N, C-alpha and C positions, 0 to 999 in steps of 0.2 A: 187620382187614379180611379177608374171605374172598373169593377171586377164582378165576377159572379158571386151571388150571395153565399156567405160562409167562408169566403177566401180572402177577407180583408187583411189578414195577417200572414198570408202565404209567403210574401216576399221577405217579411221580417223573420219568420221562422226558417225559411229557406231549407237547406239540407242539414242544418245543425252540425256542419263540419267543425272539427277541432284541429286547425292547422298547426297549433302549438299546444301539444297535449298537457304540458305542465304549467301553463298560464293559469293562475288562480283568479285573476281579474280580467275577464274577457270584454274587450271594447268592440261592440258591433259597429259597422259602418253606419254613418248617418243616412237616414232615408231621404230620398230626393223628392218625394211627394209630401204635401202638407195635409191633404184631406183624402178620404176614401169614400166612395159611393158603392154600396153593394146593390147591384141590379138584380131584380127578381127575374132570373132566366137560368136555363141550364140545358146544354146539349150533351148528349151521350157521346162516347168515343166512336160510336157507329153512325152518328149523325141524326139520331132520333131526338125529337124535342121533348125533353123530360119536363121542362117548365117553360111555357111561352114567355117571351120578353114583355114585361109590363111597361109599355112605352110611356104611358101617362105618368106613372110614379117616377120613372127615370127622368122625364122632362122636368118635373117639379124639383127634383133633387139637383139636377144640373143648373137650373135657373137660380136656385138658391146660392150655389157656389159661385156662379158667374156674378150675381149681385154682390157677393162678398169680396169681389175683386180678383178672383182666379180666372185666367183666360187661356190656360194651357191644360190639356187633358190627355191622359194616356188610357186607352181602352184595352183591357186584357181579360178576355173571357175564356173559360175552360174549353179546350179542344177547338179554339178558333183558328188554329194553324191549318185546319182542314175544312171546318164548317164556319163560314164567315157571316152568315145571314144576320145574326144578332149584332155583331160588331158594326156592320154596315148601317143598320138602323140606328144604333146608338150614336155613330159618327154623324149621321144626318141630323139627328136631334141637336147635337152639340153645335153643328154648323148653323142651324136655324137660330139658335139662341145667340150666337155671336162669338163663340170661342175662336181665337185667332190661331191656335196651334192644336191640331187634333192628330194624335198618333195612335194608329190601331195596330195591334200585334200581328194581324194577318198580313199587313203590308210591310211592317217594320222588320219582323223576324218570323217568317212563315215556317218554322221548324218546331219539332217536338220539344218537350220539357217546359212546363209552365213557368218555373222560377226564372230560368235564364231568358225565356221569351218575354216575361213580364219585366224583368230588369232592363232588357234592351229597349223595350217600348217606353219605359219611364225615362231612361237616359235620353232617348230621342226627343220626348216631349219637354224635357228639362233644358236641353242644350240648343235645340233648333231655334227658338226665338232669339237667343243671344247671338247665335251665328248669323241669323237673318239680319239683325241690326248691324252687325259687323260687315257683312257682305254688302249691304246697301250703302254703308258709309264709304267703303273702298270704291264701290262702283260709281258713286257720285263724284269722286275725285278723279275718275278715269273714264269720262264719257266717250262712247264709241269704241271702247277697247273690249275685245273678247276676253272676259275674265274667267279663269278656271282655278279650281282648288284641288289640292291633293287629298285623297281618301286614305283611310287606314289600310285598304286593300292594295295600295300601290299604284292606283290609276287616277288620272285627272278626271274631273267632272265639271260641268257647267256650274257657275257660281250659284245660280238659282235652284239647282238640283242638289246642292250640298246640304246634307242632313246631319243632325247631331250624332247619330249612331256611327256615322262614317268618319268622324273627326277625331276620335279618341287618340289614335296613334299615327296621325297623319304626318307629323314632323319626322319621327324615326323612319316611317315608311319611305319618305323622300330620300333619306340616307341610304336605305337598302337599294333603291332604284339606282341612285348615283354610284353606289358600290359596284353593282352588277354591270352597269353600262361601261364604266371606266375600266373595270377589270377586264371585260371582254376586249375593249380596245387595246389594252396593254398585253393581251395574250394569256391572261390567267382565267382558266375555266372553272376552277374550284377555289372559292375564297371563304374565309371566315371574317365577317364584319366586326370591327372593334371600334365602337363609337363612344368615345369618352368625353363627356362634357363637364359641367361644373358640379352637378349634384349626383349624377349616376352614369353608369356605363351600360350601353345597349349592345348586345352581341347577337349575331345572326349567321345563318348558314346559306350559302348559295352554290349550287352545282349544276347550273344550266337552266334552272327554272325557279321561280319564286315560290317559297314555301309559305303557305297561309294556314291560319288557324280559324276554324269556324265556330269555336267556342273557347272563350278565354275569360280571365278574371282580371279586372283593372280596379285598383283601389277598393277591393272588396265587393265590387259589382260584377255579377256574372253577365257576360255579353255573348249573344249568339249572332254575330255579324262577321263577315270575312275581314280578317286583319292579317297583316304580315306577321310571320312567326318571329317574335322578338323576345329575348330574355333579358331582363334588366336586373342589375345588382347595384346596391347603394354604395358605389365607390366612384367618386369624381374628383375633379380638381379642388372642389370646395369641401370635400368630406373632412370632418373634424378629426384631429389627431389628439387622442386622450390617453393619459396614464392614470389608472385607478389605484395605484399603489402596489399592484401585483402584476399587471400585464398592460401591454400596449393595445390600443383599439383604434381602428379606422372606421369612421362612420358609425351607424347609418345617418346620423345627423349631419347637416351641411351648413356651411357659413353663408350659402346663397350668394347672390350678386351684391347685396348690401347688408351687412358691411363687407362681406367677402373675406378672403384669407387675410392674415396679418400683414402680408406684404402689400396689400391694396391701399394702405394708409388711411383706413377708416376705423381703426381700432378693433378689427376683427380677430377671431381666435386662430390658433394654428390649424392649418389645413394641408392637404396633400401638395398643393401648389407651393406652399412655404418649404416643405421638405425638398422639393426639386430646386428651389432657390438656394437653400443651404448647401446642397451637395454639388451645386454648380451646373445642373442641367438646364436651368433657366438663368440666363445672363442679363441682369438689369440694363447693362450698357447697350445691348442689342435687342431690347424689348421695347415696344411702344410706350412712350411717356403719356399715359392716359389715366393716371391714378391720382389720389388725393382729392381734396374738396373742390379744386378747380379743374380737375381732370387733365392736368398738364405735368404731372410728376412721374418719375420712373418708379419701378418696384422698390420697396423699402427693404433692403437686405439687412440693415441695422436692426430693425424691429424683429425680424425673423431670428437673427443671431441672439438677441436678448431673450426671446421666448425659449429658444432651445437651450440656452445657457442655464435658465432656471430649471428645465427638465434634467439637464446634465448634473446639476447639483443634487436633485432629488434622487436620481438613479445611480449616481457615481459612475457614469460612463461618458465617453466623448460625445459631444453634440452631434457630430456628423454620423457616428455609428447609430445613434438613436433615430436620426432622420432616415438613414438607410434601412433601419429595421421597420419603420412605418411604411416605407415604400415597398418592402418585400411583402408585408401583410396585404397591402392594397393589390399588389400584383397577383398574389395567390387567390384573393377574392375574385379578381377578374378572370384568371385562368380557370378557376372552378366553374364560373359561369359559362365559359366557352365549352368546357367538358360536357355540361348538361345539354347543349344543343349539338354536340358532335359525337364524342365518344359514347355518351349514354344512348345515342340513337343509332349506333353502329357505323359511324364514319371514322375513318383513320385520319385524324387531324394533322398528322405529320406530312400528309400528301397535299395539304392545302396551303395557300398563301394567306398570310394575315394582312388584311387590308385595314389600316387604321385611319380614322378620321375623327372629327370633333376637335374642340379646342385643346384637349389634353392628350389626344391619342398618341401623337408622335413622341411624347415624353416617356411613354412606358412601353411602346410597341416591342422593342427588342427584348426587354425583360420578360414580357408576356410570352413572346415567341420562344424564348429559351425555356421557360417553365413548361411549355407544351411540346417541346421538341420540334418546333416548326422551323423550316430552313429559309423561308422567304418572307419578307415584309414589303408591302407595297404602300407607298404614301403618295397620293395624288397631289399635284400642286395646289388644288383647291380643297384640300382635306378639311380645312377649318370651316368651310361653308358647304360641305358636300351634300347635306340634306337639302339646302336650297338649290344647289346645282342639279341634284337628282330630279327635282321637280321639273326642271327644264328639259330633262332627257326622258321624262315619263310618257307613256302612252295614255290616250283617253280610253277609259274602260268603265264598265259597270257589270255587276254580278247579280243574277237573279237565281233564287233558290226555291225549292218546294219539297215538302216532306212527302214521302210515298209509302214507306214501311211495307216493303214487299220482300218475300223470300226470293233469292236469286236463283231462278230456274229458267229453262228454255221457254216454258209456257209464259213466264212473267215478262219476257223481253218486250213484247208489244206494249204492255202496260208501263214499261219504263220509257219507251220511245215517245209515247203520247205527251207526257208532261215536258219532256225535253224539247219537243217541237214547239209546244206552247210557250215555254220559257224563252226559246231562241227567238221566236217572233216578237215577243214582248221586249226582249233585250235589244234586238236589232232596231225596232221602232223607236224605243226611248233614246238610244244612242244617236240615231240618225237625226233626231230633233235638235240635239245640242252640238253635233259634231262639226268640225272644220273639214274633215275628209269624208270620202265616200266609200273607201274600201274597208269593210267591216269583217274581221275574222271572228269566228265563233269557236270557243273551247268548251266541250261538253264533258262534265265530270259526274261521277257517282260516289256517294258516301257509303262505304261498305263496312260492315262489322260482322263478327260472329254472332249467331243467334244466342241470346241470353247474356251477351256482354254489353259494355257501355262505351267502347272505344271504337269510333268509326274512323276509317282512313279514307282519304279522298284520292281516287284514281281516275284515270282517263276512261271515257266511255269507249266501248267496243263490243265485240262479240262476247258471248258467255265465257268462252275459254280465255279470251284476252283479259276480261275484267277479273276473273278468278286468278290468273297468273300474276297480274299486276298487284292485286291485293296480297297474295301470298308472299310475293317478293318484298313488298313494303312492310308487311307484318313481321316477317322473319327478320328483316333488318332492324326494325324497331324493338321487337320483343325477344328475338333470338329463338323462337319456337313457333310451331303451327298447332292449332287445335284440330287435329285430324278427326274427321267424322262429324264435325259440327257444321250445320247448315250456315250459309251466308245470307245476311239480310242487307237490303239496300234501304238505308234510313232516309236518304234524301237524294235529290239530283240538283245540279246547279249548272248554269250556263254563264260563261264570261264572254261578253262582246268587247272587241278591242279594235281601236283605230290607231295604227302605229304613229308615234310622234315623229317630228321632223328630224330629230337627232337621237334616234333610238340607241345607237352605239357610238361612243366617241371614237373617232378614227385615229389609228396610230400615227405618230409623227416620225420624221426621218431622224436617224441617229447620227450625231456628229462624230468626227474622228477623235481619237484619244489625244489628250493634251495634259499639261501640268495644271491642276486645278488651283485657282487662287485661294490662299488662306488669309483670312482677315486678322486673326489673332491666335495666340496660344493661351488657353485658360486652364484653371485647375478644376478637376471634377473628382468626386469621391464615388468610386464604383468598383465592382468586383473584377478581378483578373481571371486568367485561365485556371487558377487554382481554387477559385471560388471565394477567396478572401478579398474583402473590400479594403481599399487604400486610396490615397490621393494620387492622381495622375496629372501629367501635363498633356493636354489634348488640343489638337488643332480645331479651330472654329471656322466653319464654312457657312456662308450666307447663300440662301437658295437663289436669290437674284443673280448671283455670280456663276451659277451652275448652268450647264447646257445638257440637253438630252444626250446620253451616252457617256457622260463624265463618270469616271471611276475614282472614288476617293480612296487612296491606298497609300502604302509606304508610311510616312511619319504622321499619319492622321492621329494616332495615339502614341505618345512618346513615354516609354516606361520610366518609372522612378529608377534611381541608381540601384544596380544589382537586382532589379526586378524584371520579369519577362513580360513583354507586351502581348496582348492577344488581339 
């Protein structure tokens, strides 16, 4: 990392936040850069040259690091988000020496805040060479194919324009796009995304437009790059089930894919998937036989029963009740995560449809919906691979941003329009070079906050009155009050250029007439009834391939125990 003299430790010191106040042993995230060069340079916040860049000294230092084997460099100078001259000179020096990856902060993240701008630039310099090797490898196997990659912002980009800073949450972003497009095709305009995989659950909110964060934290690294707004909780199919002698705990540790849960026949620990096996919500006879050392055996129900029997002896409770308790804990963790992106932001979650996807989403969707008071659950036929499917439904897009830091007044409006026009031209030109289509839509946005505050909200560009009204509506919904009398500041402006994909919305399909739905088997499941008490039930088992659009599973789908009432 090359930075202004005196700031070599700025990213390590950062903001000195204490997210867990009572931790006595604080483990800081590992730094991604191995060496630091302090350049003799300094620009003021007003663009004055406080200290000229000593190019000769910097060249010598860069040459020494290059000779030592380092070929990737992140250049982060003070106030370079606005005044880039010194960073440009430093980048040219690095290019002449032979550095193969050069990330400058004014190109990577041209926004205020030195720490998050620096972290984003370092991440880009760290990841981009790895991604470039991967992209080249894939491209060599697919000659002549137009290769595109999903970005964290939810848009596709040309493979050769794919950068490290845009790859952090690209997988979950594909899921959100898939969620939105398939929900629209099925007639759901407000959905909560519930993406439960093996190690974690990602939840998201969609009500007609994608929600993005322009500043977020991933694995302790502060990022200032556009990303889909995703909240993650450590509860997945592989989350460990533990009893510490006093209480049951689910996660945050995970069994991973190898060895995986105990039922995977690789000697793994008890996990959430195993609890679903024990209570009957996963049926080994109807599950793919892909487990064991040869990858050809079914789920091991016997191993699961033995592990839970050991817990049953420890706790002096029935094994199925213990498994059900673990599942209730996991469901509460996931429901609380959904509350953070819905109720905590002023949305009435009961008016939304819960769209579940991921490998484990369908196993818990109804329990999560019950915990939140939601009435509808939507499961797409491709729910298990919706992140991949969503990439095929995504648009091509790119986002350009620029810091402005202006008070929102009528006199300042021309000063807002100038950078927007410049960004729009740059975005349109860059997208046109990589695009398959020629109809480019532009979405102009402003990042507005109250003067003296630190929370900027992104709203659509418009007249002074429109921007103010949109900001106040968004602020009131998020924080439940307005700071009357406070001036508004425009922190930054951004432009998104979009070329609509070939399959932007999945088309609805015809509904078949009602019929008697074929039932494959009757199985035993342990679940709560209408009275809230859990017990064993006889339940009808239906296979998705036997169902048609419009089928209604009703009547004896759940057969009550003797003298019990079915729900």
